[in-house]
C-alpha positions, 0 to 999 in steps of 0.5 A: 562401471562402478566409477561411472555409477559414482560419477552419476551419483556425485552429479545428482548430489551436486544438482540436488544441492544446486536446486536446494540453494536456488530455492532459498529466498532472501529478501529485505523488508521495509524495516531493513530486516532480512527475511530468509525462507528455505523455499517459497512460502506456501502458507501465507497470512496477511495482516492488513487488507491492502497486503491481501490485495498485494499478494493476490496481485503478485499471483500468490492468492492461492497461498494465502491461508488467512487474513484480517477483517475488511479484506474484501478485494479481490472477491476471492479474498472474502472467503478467506478465514480471518485471524482478527482485525489489523489492530488486534489479531488472534495469535492462537489462530495464527499458530494453529494455521502454521504459516510459513510466512506472515506479511505485516503492516509496519504502520498499522499493526500494533508493534507489540503484536508483530513482535509476538508473531515473530516470537512464535517463530514465523518469518515476518515481512514488514511492509511500510509504504512511503512512495507510490513508486514502491508499490511495484517493487513490493509486488516483485518482492512478494512474488519472490517470497511466494514463488510467483515471480514471473506473474509479479514482475509482469504486473509490477511492470504494468504499474510502473509504466502507469506511474511513469506516465503520471510523473510527466503530467505535472512537470514544471507546473506551479504546485497546487496547494492541496488539503486531503481530508480523511474525516470531518469529526474530528477534522483529520488529514495526512502528514508529509510522510504518508503515501497519499502526500507523495501522490499529491506531490507526484501529481503536481500538488503540495500537501498544506500539512506536509509538516505534520509529524504523524501519518494522520492526525487532527488539525484545527479548522482555523489552520485549514482556513489560514493555509487556504488550499486551492483544492480539497480532496476528501475520502470518507468511509465509502465509495460515495461522496461524503455529505460533509465535504460540502460543509466547506461552502460555509467559508466562501472565502476559501479558495477551494470553495470559490473555485469549485475545487471540492473533490472526492476519491473513494478511500479504498483507492487511496487509503489501502496501499495496494495495486489500486493505489495507482488507480487512486493516483490517476484520479488525483492527477486528473483532479490536479490537471482540472484545477490547473486548467481552471487556474489558467482560464482565470 
């Protein structure tokens, strides 16, 4: 009997050890750093609005204990406590919330502040989106970190299927020279490494400022006129079409003006690299297809 009890005890210990190992989560973030958690995170802080969206889409909304200003989607995120803005967060507040995981935005959060979060001893996952196709993968990874892998994988698969459809829409088409306007005063656009530029390419366009060395920066009016885009797509600050988009009509020689190719896509669908980015990509691809059809009808 004693031998039987010892065998049962050993078996239980081995099972417990196996479960403990299985609960350990190890992933690599977009900076190449390895994140290791002893168990899936139960108290997560998001340091950017799009990261909040990604966490909720990954099924981890209940584990998010705080976020930053302008985290207004989905509706449940509005009620979450704030730890500042994505540009300046309150480290004391973060410390008081005792997160077991912090999700940061490598291209938006100040590097110094992210380093301070790490210095407090909290695991930090850095997100640096560069391609639309990376979004489903990020969802899956966040699901692993939060222990919501089944939900995250299902939603990632749906996004991947929608992206796959977009990849086939403009195949073998002549590229549409495109100008994406972030703002009008100063005149700002995106560089080739920015994820919106990747979407433009996916949809059969070519970013006329792909050679810009920064993700977003100022450009001269003369440079836009010289590169003569076939389409101009603007974002602005709200869901409504910005009035300044129609200021391009002052230059009727501009191809985008002559061919009535001035379009608007709500900034939240393109300038937040979350799941709704696929919605924005679908709108961009629809715009590009319209431009191609007008070109073919000439």
